[in-house]
DOBATI-599860 format. One line per 10 residues: number of its first residue (from 0); for each residue x, z, y negated of N, C-alpha, C. Coordinates in steps of 0.05 Angstrom, whole numbers, plus 5000, padded with zeros to 4 digits. Layout:
N
NUM	X/Z/Y/X/Z/Y/X/Z/Y  ...
This chain:
260
0	2737/4198/2885/2763/4186/2880/2778/4183/2907  2791/4160/2910/2805/4154/2935/2835/4159/2931  2847/4174/2949/2875/4179/2948/2890/4154/2959  2910/4144/2945/2923/4119/2952/2940/4122/2978  2933/4105/2998/2950/4104/3022/2942/4080/3038  2960/4064/3045/2954/4041/3062/2980/4032/3076  2977/4019/3099/3000/4009/3114/2994/3980/3123  3013/3962/3122/3011/3935/3132/3038/3927/3143  3040/3926/3170/3065/3919/3183/3088/3937/3174  3082/3963/3171/3102/3982/3164/3108/3985/3135
10	3095/3968/3118/3100/3969/3089/3077/3983/3076  3083/4005/3062/3061/4021/3050/3053/4009/3023  3029/4014/3017/3018/4003/2991/3006/4026/2976  3013/4029/2951/3003/4052/2935/2981/4043/2916  2973/4018/2918/2952/4008/2900/2926/4003/2915  2917/4022/2931/2893/4018/2948/2868/4013/2931  2868/4024/2906/2845/4020/2889/2840/3990/2884  2862/3974/2883/2859/3945/2878/2847/3931/2903  2851/3944/2926/2841/3931/2951/2812/3938/2957  2802/3959/2945/2775/3969/2953/2753/3948/2951
20	2754/3930/2931/2732/3910/2930/2730/3893/2955  2753/3890/2970/2753/3874/2994/2737/3887/3016  2732/3913/3015/2718/3927/3036/2688/3920/3035  2678/3910/3013/2650/3903/3011/2645/3878/3028  2623/3879/3044/2617/3857/3061/2636/3853/3084  2648/3875/3092/2669/3874/3113/2660/3861/3138  2636/3867/3147/2626/3856/3173/2623/3826/3172  2623/3814/3149/2619/3785/3146/2643/3769/3155  2668/3780/3149/2691/3764/3154/2711/3775/3174  2705/3797/3188/2724/3806/3209/2717/3792/3235
30	2737/3787/3251/2732/3773/3276/2723/3793/3298  2713/3782/3321/2703/3799/3342/2725/3817/3353  2750/3807/3355/2772/3823/3365/2777/3847/3346  2776/3842/3320/2780/3863/3301/2758/3883/3301  2733/3874/3306/2711/3892/3308/2715/3912/3331  2725/3901/3353/2731/3919/3376/2752/3939/3369  2772/3931/3353/2792/3950/3345/2780/3972/3328  2761/3964/3312/2748/3984/3294/2733/4005/3310  2723/3997/3333/2707/4016/3350/2724/4039/3359  2749/4034/3364/2766/4056/3375/2780/4072/3353
40	2776/4064/3329/2788/4079/3307/2770/4101/3297  2781/4119/3281/2765/4139/3268/2746/4126/3249  2724/4139/3243/2705/4128/3224/2717/4124/3196  2739/4138/3191/2751/4137/3164/2770/4113/3162  2775/4099/3184/2793/4076/3183/2777/4051/3177  2788/4034/3161/2775/4009/3154/2794/3986/3158  2784/3964/3167/2799/3940/3171/2791/3919/3150  2810/3907/3136/2802/3887/3117/2823/3865/3117  2816/3843/3104/2834/3820/3103/2839/3811/3074  2863/3803/3069/2868/3790/3043/2861/3760/3046
50	2863/3746/3023/2856/3718/3023/2874/3701/3041  2898/3711/3046/2917/3696/3063/2913/3703/3093  2891/3718/3099/2885/3725/3126/2905/3744/3140  2920/3758/3124/2938/3778/3134/2922/3804/3140  2923/3814/3164/2907/3838/3171/2919/3863/3159  2903/3879/3147/2912/3904/3134/2894/3926/3144  2906/3948/3154/2891/3971/3162/2894/3992/3140  2871/4002/3131/2871/4020/3108/2858/4046/3116  2871/4068/3111/2860/4094/3116/2850/4106/3089  2824/4111/3087/2813/4122/3062/2808/4152/3065
60	2822/4167/3050/2817/4196/3050/2799/4203/3027  2774/4208/3032/2755/4215/3011/2755/4245/3007  2754/4252/2982/2751/4281/2976/2722/4289/2981  2718/4313/2991/2691/4322/2997/2684/4345/2978  2669/4338/2957/2666/4357/2935/2645/4379/2939  2629/4377/2961/2608/4396/2965/2616/4416/2987  2621/4441/2979/2631/4462/2997/2610/4482/3004  2610/4491/3029/2592/4512/3038/2603/4539/3029  2587/4555/3016/2596/4581/3005/2599/4602/3027  2589/4596/3050/2590/4615/3072/2615/4611/3089
70	2621/4586/3096/2644/4581/3114/2665/4563/3102  2661/4554/3077/2681/4537/3063/2684/4509/3074  2667/4501/3092/2668/4474/3102/2659/4455/3080  2671/4431/3077/2665/4413/3056/2651/4388/3066  2635/4375/3048/2619/4352/3056/2619/4331/3034  2613/4306/3042/2612/4283/3023/2588/4283/3005  2565/4294/3015/2541/4292/3000/2525/4319/3000  2507/4321/2981/2491/4345/2979/2472/4347/3003  2462/4324/3012/2444/4324/3035/2458/4334/3061  2482/4326/3065/2497/4335/3088/2503/4365/3086
80	2509/4374/3062/2514/4403/3058/2488/4418/3063  2465/4408/3054/2440/4422/3058/2433/4424/3088  2438/4403/3103/2433/4404/3131/2451/4424/3145  2476/4425/3136/2495/4445/3147/2486/4473/3142  2476/4479/3118/2468/4506/3111/2446/4517/3130  2430/4499/3141/2409/4507/3160/2422/4520/3185  2447/4513/3192/2459/4525/3215/2465/4554/3210  2468/4562/3185/2472/4591/3179/2445/4606/3176  2425/4592/3166/2399/4606/3161/2380/4604/3185  2389/4588/3206/2372/4583/3229/2345/4569/3222
90	2344/4557/3199/2321/4542/3191/2319/4516/3207  2294/4510/3216/2290/4485/3231/2266/4471/3217  2272/4454/3198/2251/4442/3182/2235/4419/3194  2244/4409/3217/2231/4385/3229/2215/4394/3253  2189/4393/3251/2171/4403/3272/2156/4381/3286  2154/4383/3312/2138/4364/3328/2108/4370/3323  2093/4349/3316/2065/4353/3310/2049/4355/3336  2061/4349/3359/2047/4351/3384/2049/4378/3397  2074/4388/3398/2078/4414/3412/2089/4436/3395  2094/4430/3369/2103/4450/3349/2132/4459/3353
100	2147/4446/3371/2175/4453/3374/2190/4444/3349  2209/4461/3339/2222/4455/3314/2252/4448/3319  2262/4432/3300/2290/4422/3303/2305/4424/3277  2331/4426/3280/2349/4428/3257/2351/4401/3243  2353/4379/3259/2358/4352/3248/2336/4333/3255  2331/4314/3237/2310/4294/3242/2316/4277/3267  2341/4268/3272/2346/4253/3297/2340/4269/3322  2343/4295/3321/2336/4312/3345/2306/4311/3350  2290/4312/3328/2261/4310/3331/2253/4283/3342  2266/4262/3332/2260/4235/3341/2265/4231/3370
110	2287/4243/3380/2293/4241/3408/2273/4257/3425  2266/4281/3414/2246/4298/3428/2219/4283/3431  2211/4268/3411/2185/4255/3412/2182/4236/3436  2205/4227/3447/2204/4209/3470/2194/4224/3495  2195/4251/3494/2184/4267/3516/2154/4262/3518  2142/4260/3494/2113/4256/3493/2105/4227/3496  2120/4209/3483/2113/4181/3484/2121/4167/3509  2139/4180/3525/2151/4168/3549/2167/4143/3543  2175/4140/3518/2191/4117/3510/2219/4119/3522  2229/4097/3532/2256/4097/3543/2270/4071/3533
120	2282/4073/3509/2292/4049/3496/2319/4039/3505  2333/4055/3522/2360/4048/3531/2359/4039/3560  2362/4013/3565/2359/4002/3592/2387/3993/3603  2390/3997/3629/2414/3988/3642/2413/3957/3646  2434/3943/3638/2435/3914/3641/2438/3905/3670  2446/3924/3687/2451/3916/3715/2426/3920/3732  2413/3943/3730/2390/3949/3748/2364/3953/3733  2365/3951/3706/2341/3953/3689/2329/3981/3687  2342/4001/3699/2332/4029/3696/2335/4037/3667  2314/4050/3656/2314/4057/3628/2316/4088/3624
130	2325/4095/3600/2330/4123/3594/2321/4130/3566  2315/4155/3561/2306/4164/3535/2330/4165/3515  2354/4172/3525/2377/4175/3508/2400/4158/3517  2416/4149/3497/2439/4132/3503/2460/4146/3520  2466/4172/3516/2486/4185/3534/2478/4185/3563  2451/4186/3569/2442/4185/3596/2447/4158/3609  2444/4137/3592/2450/4110/3602/2480/4107/3608  2496/4118/3590/2525/4117/3593/2533/4130/3620  2521/4153/3625/2527/4167/3650/2518/4151/3674  2494/4139/3672/2483/4123/3694/2500/4099/3701
140	2512/4087/3681/2528/4063/3685/2552/4068/3704  2560/4093/3705/2582/4100/3723/2575/4098/3753  2549/4097/3758/2540/4092/3786/2549/4064/3794  2547/4046/3775/2554/4018/3781/2585/4014/3780  2598/4027/3761/2627/4024/3758/2643/4041/3776  2629/4061/3789/2643/4080/3807/2663/4098/3792  2660/4098/3765/2678/4115/3749/2671/4145/3752  2691/4161/3756/2687/4190/3758/2709/4204/3742  2704/4207/3716/2725/4218/3698/2728/4248/3698  2710/4262/3711/2710/4292/3711/2719/4303/3738
150	2742/4317/3737/2754/4327/3762/2754/4358/3763  2747/4369/3786/2748/4398/3790/2777/4406/3793  2785/4425/3777/2813/4434/3777/2819/4451/3802  2799/4460/3816/2803/4478/3839/2805/4462/3865  2786/4444/3869/2785/4430/3895/2790/4400/3893  2792/4389/3868/2798/4361/3865/2774/4342/3867  2750/4352/3872/2727/4335/3873/2722/4322/3846  2713/4297/3846/2709/4282/3821/2680/4276/3817  2672/4275/3791/2644/4271/3784/2641/4251/3762  2618/4237/3761/2613/4217/3740/2602/4230/3715
160	2591/4254/3717/2579/4267/3694/2591/4295/3690  2594/4303/3665/2605/4329/3658/2588/4352/3669  2561/4348/3667/2543/4369/3677/2546/4372/3707  2550/4350/3721/2554/4352/3750/2578/4369/3757  2600/4366/3741/2624/4382/3745/2618/4411/3739  2603/4416/3718/2596/4444/3711/2579/4457/3733  2560/4442/3743/2544/4452/3765/2561/4458/3790  2579/4439/3796/2596/4443/3819/2615/4467/3816  2625/4472/3793/2644/4493/3789/2632/4521/3796  2605/4523/3795/2593/4549/3802/2594/4555/3832
170	2601/4534/3848/2606/4539/3876/2630/4557/3879  2650/4552/3862/2675/4568/3863/2672/4595/3849  2657/4595/3826/2655/4620/3811/2633/4638/3821  2615/4627/3837/2591/4643/3847/2573/4651/3825  2576/4638/3802/2559/4644/3779/2531/4634/3783  2511/4650/3776/2483/4642/3778/2469/4650/3751  2472/4632/3732/2462/4639/3705/2432/4634/3701  2418/4622/3720/2390/4616/3716/2372/4636/3732  2359/4653/3717/2344/4675/3729/2314/4670/3726  2299/4676/3747/2270/4675/3746/2259/4699/3731
180	2242/4695/3711/2232/4717/3695/2210/4732/3709  2201/4721/3731/2179/4734/3746/2190/4753/3768  2209/4743/3783/2219/4759/3806/2249/4765/3805  2262/4757/3783/2291/4762/3778/2309/4748/3798  2300/4730/3814/2317/4715/3832/2334/4696/3815  2360/4693/3822/2378/4677/3806/2388/4652/3821  2396/4632/3805/2405/4606/3817/2428/4596/3801  2444/4579/3815/2467/4567/3801/2460/4540/3788  2436/4529/3794/2427/4504/3782/2401/4508/3768  2398/4495/3745/2373/4496/3730/2350/4483/3747
190	2357/4462/3761/2337/4448/3777/2327/4466/3800  2344/4482/3810/2336/4501/3832/2317/4522/3821  2322/4532/3797/2303/4551/3785/2276/4537/3779  2277/4513/3770/2252/4498/3764/2236/4495/3789  2249/4488/3811/2235/4485/3836/2223/4512/3846  2239/4533/3842/2230/4560/3850/2206/4569/3835  2205/4563/3809/2182/4572/3793/2155/4561/3803  2156/4539/3817/2131/4527/3828/2120/4545/3850  2136/4562/3862/2126/4580/3882/2108/4601/3869  2112/4606/3844/2095/4625/3829/2071/4610/3816
200	2076/4586/3805/2055/4572/3791/2037/4556/3810  2046/4552/3835/2032/4536/3855/2029/4506/3846  2046/4498/3827/2045/4471/3817/2056/4452/3839  2042/4429/3842/2051/4409/3861/2050/4381/3847  2072/4375/3832/2071/4351/3816/2076/4325/3830  2084/4326/3856/2091/4302/3870/2069/4295/3890  2054/4274/3884/2031/4266/3901/2036/4240/3916  2027/4239/3940/2029/4215/3957/2008/4194/3947  2018/4170/3941/2000/4149/3931/1982/4138/3953  1988/4144/3978/1972/4134/4000/1949/4152/4007
210	1955/4178/4011/1934/4197/4020/1929/4220/4000  1943/4219/3977/1939/4238/3955/1948/4267/3961  1961/4272/3983/1971/4298/3989/1994/4304/3969  1994/4329/3958/2013/4336/3937/2033/4356/3947  2057/4355/3934/2079/4372/3943/2093/4384/3918  2105/4407/3922/2120/4420/3900/2148/4409/3897  2159/4396/3918/2186/4385/3917/2185/4355/3922  2201/4341/3908/2203/4312/3911/2213/4304/3939  2232/4320/3949/2243/4315/3975/2222/4318/3997  2203/4336/3994/2181/4340/4013/2163/4316/4013
220	2158/4304/3990/2142/4280/3988/2156/4257/4003  2182/4255/3998/2198/4234/4011/2196/4236/4041  2198/4260/4052/2196/4264/4081/2168/4257/4091  2148/4265/4075/2120/4260/4082/2114/4230/4084  2126/4214/4067/2121/4185/4066/2128/4171/4092  2146/4184/4107/2155/4172/4133/2132/4171/4153  2112/4188/4149/2088/4188/4167/2073/4161/4163  2072/4152/4138/2058/4127/4132/2076/4102/4138  2101/4104/4132/2119/4081/4135/2130/4078/4164  2126/4100/4179/2137/4101/4207/2167/4099/4208
230	2180/4105/4186/2210/4105/4185/2220/4128/4202  2240/4123/4217/2253/4143/4235/2283/4142/4231  2293/4156/4211/2322/4154/4205/2340/4171/4222  2328/4189/4238/2345/4207/4254/2345/4199/4283  2367/4188/4292/2369/4177/4320/2386/4195/4338  2378/4198/4362/2393/4213/4382/2417/4195/4392  2440/4206/4391/2464/4192/4399/2467/4189/4430  2450/4204/4444/2452/4204/4473/2433/4183/4485  2408/4183/4475/2388/4165/4487/2376/4145/4467  2385/4146/4442/2376/4128/4421/2347/4131/4412
240	2334/4152/4421/2307/4157/4412/2309/4166/4382  2290/4157/4366/2291/4162/4337/2267/4179/4328  2272/4194/4306/2251/4213/4296/2248/4211/4265  2225/4220/4257/2219/4220/4228/2234/4242/4214  2237/4265/4227/2249/4288/4214/2273/4299/4229  2290/4311/4214/2315/4322/4226/2309/4344/4246  2289/4361/4240/2282/4383/4258/2272/4372/4285  2258/4350/4284/2248/4338/4309/2271/4328/4326  2292/4317/4313/2315/4309/4328/2330/4333/4340  2331/4354/4324/2345/4379/4333/2330/4391/4358
250	2304/4390/4357/2288/4401/4380/2292/4383/4404  2293/4356/4399/2296/4337/4421/2323/4341/4435  2344/4346/4420/2371/4349/4431/2373/4372/4452  2355/4391/4450/2354/4413/4469/2348/4403/4497  2334/4381/4499/2328/4369/4526/2354/4360/4539  2371/4348/4524/2397/4339/4535/2415/4362/4541  2413/4383/4525/2430/4407/4529/2423/4420/4556  2397/4421/4561/2387/4434/4587/2397/4417/4611  2396/4390/4607/2405/4373/4629/2434/4377/4636  2450/4383/4615/2479/4388/4620/2483/4415/4633
């Protein structure tokens, strides 16, 4: 049952039940501008039109008859309630057939499967880079827009991703929540721990496509490639001689220091 409430130009309407049939086929007759308005509204807001094309915004308050007996939260359907109950029982009914990892919700399993299939359905319209998940694409787009909505309250540095801000904040807090289970060494970044673990596993996942030499760090492969490309990005400001590696430039500068 729908509780009556509607507003149109400041005039309330108590006969919302009479208007409900207009909500059927809504997407057929709303304009593009109105669709954009709908995007910024709550999911419970609906936009509809009368036959005289007067815009009416209707808020539908639906009763939620299915209540959780543990926390009293209410839901619109039995299926939604059943899914919610799994958060209390820790039941994970959706299992990956490839690696046996279990999930609470079917959409979570579907997203996980992209790890195995390497599917990346969300592509950037600007540079064509693709991502497994839509939020990752949304974060990536800020590289192009230069948007940085997350600000450090301590030093004012700004970041395009919330996780980047969280990682940065540990510089101030000195927190190191990622611990190696083998040697108990701790890190402030998950990626740093992942790199460290390769010192124990001897894994070298980054291989040179030219000579097949493998490296445990992506950055080490990047430096190695300069041997093949002859790239020399480090130049001496005194004599303009250039080098493949920063350490080579540092060693070279000692020649000028001795001359002085």
